[in-house]
C-alpha positions in Angstrom: -188.6 -42.5 -38.3 -190.0 -39.4 -36.8 -188.4 -40.2 -33.6 -184.3 -40.5 -35.9 -182.7 -37.1 -36.1 -181.3 -35.4 -39.3 -178.2 -35.0 -36.4 -177.7 -38.8 -36.9 -177.5 -39.1 -40.8 -175.9 -35.5 -41.9 -172.5 -35.6 -42.9 -170.2 -33.5 -40.6 -167.1 -31.8 -42.4 -169.1 -30.2 -44.5 -167.0 -28.7 -47.4 -167.4 -25.3 -47.6 -166.1 -22.0 -49.9 -166.6 -18.5 -49.6 -168.3 -16.0 -52.3 -165.3 -14.5 -53.8 -164.1 -18.5 -54.8 -163.8 -18.8 -58.5 -165.9 -21.1 -59.9 -162.9 -23.5 -61.6 -162.1 -24.0 -58.7 -165.6 -24.5 -56.9 -165.5 -27.4 -59.8 -162.0 -28.3 -58.8 -163.3 -29.0 -55.3 -166.3 -31.1 -56.2 -164.1 -33.3 -58.6 -161.4 -34.3 -55.8 -163.8 -34.0 -52.7 -166.2 -36.5 -55.2 -169.3 -34.7 -53.6 -172.3 -32.9 -55.2 -172.2 -29.3 -53.7 -170.1 -27.4 -51.7 -171.8 -24.3 -49.2 -171.2 -20.9 -49.0 -169.9 -19.0 -45.7 -169.0 -15.3 -44.4 -165.5 -15.5 -42.8 -168.0 -16.3 -38.9 -168.8 -19.7 -41.1 -173.2 -18.2 -41.4 -174.2 -19.6 -44.2 -174.5 -17.3 -47.9 -175.3 -19.7 -50.3 -175.0 -23.4 -51.8 -173.8 -25.3 -54.9 -174.5 -27.7 -56.3 -173.2 -29.7 -59.0 -176.4 -29.2 -61.2 -175.2 -25.4 -61.2 -172.1 -25.8 -63.2 -174.5 -26.6 -66.0 -176.0 -22.9 -66.0 -172.3 -22.0 -65.5 -170.9 -24.0 -68.3 -173.4 -22.2 -70.8 -173.8 -18.6 -68.8 -170.4 -17.6 -67.8 -168.1 -15.6 -69.5 -165.0 -15.2 -68.2 -164.8 -18.0 -66.8 -161.7 -17.1 -65.4 -162.7 -14.8 -62.8 -166.0 -15.8 -62.3 -167.2 -16.1 -58.8 -169.0 -18.7 -56.6 -171.2 -16.1 -55.2 -172.5 -15.3 -59.6 -174.5 -18.5 -59.3 -174.2 -19.6 -56.0 -178.3 -20.3 -54.0 -178.6 -17.4 -52.2 -181.7 -18.4 -50.7 -181.4 -21.6 -48.7 -183.6 -24.4 -47.6 -182.0 -25.8 -44.8 -182.2 -28.0 -41.0 -181.3 -28.0 -37.8 -180.1 -31.3 -36.0 -182.0 -31.9 -33.9 -185.3 -31.6 -37.0 -186.5 -35.2 -37.7 -185.6 -36.8 -41.2 -189.2 -37.2 -41.9 -189.4 -33.4 -41.9 -186.2 -32.7 -43.7 -187.1 -35.6 -46.5 -190.5 -32.7 -46.8 -188.6 -30.4 -47.2 -186.7 -32.4 -50.1 -189.9 -33.3 -51.9 -191.4 -30.1 -51.7 -188.9 -27.8 -53.0 -186.9 -29.8 -54.8 -183.1 -30.3 -53.5 -181.0 -33.1 -52.8 -178.6 -31.0 -50.6 -179.7 -29.4 -46.7 -177.4 -27.5 -44.7 -177.5 -28.5 -41.7 -177.2 -25.0 -39.2 -176.8 -23.9 -35.9 -177.8 -20.5 -34.4 -174.1 -19.7 -33.0 -171.7 -22.2 -34.9 -172.9 -22.0 -38.3 -173.4 -24.2 -41.2 -172.3 -27.9 -38.9 -173.3 -30.6 -41.6 -175.0 -31.7 -44.7 -177.4 -34.1 -45.8 -178.0 -35.4 -48.7 -180.7 -37.1 -50.0 -177.7 -40.1 -50.8 -177.9 -40.3 -46.6 -181.2 -40.5 -47.1 -181.5 -43.2 -49.4 -178.7 -45.6 -47.6 -180.6 -45.4 -44.1 -183.3 -45.9 -45.9 -182.0 -48.9 -47.0 -180.1 -49.9 -43.7 -183.3 -49.9 -41.9 -186.2 -51.0 -44.8 -186.4 -54.7 -46.0 -185.9 -54.3 -49.6 -188.8 -54.2 -52.5 -189.6 -56.7 -53.4 -189.8 -59.3 -50.5 
């Protein structure tokens, strides 16, 4: 697994929103696209935060009034990331260490270029590893 890199497994075409996106609009996007997270970027595609479906539990519980709440209020702004050339072992270690399911893939110049999720890692492992029990 050390010779498999994040770029091979990441999802490209990552769905992004701006920090001033309304949470209702973010929820609609998550449902429409059937995804578990939205990457929050500025106008230069630079990472500002991440908003996951798990965050919506807190949004529903705490947000008042709902219609004027932006994602910036609830997004995680200290985002753990990986780069495309990182090994998937390193990515998996980060997911375990930080107890997260989504890792934005970033590039110094291009900003956010993709997303790696636990689902991506699981799909890869199911293709390369023999099922247990054998």
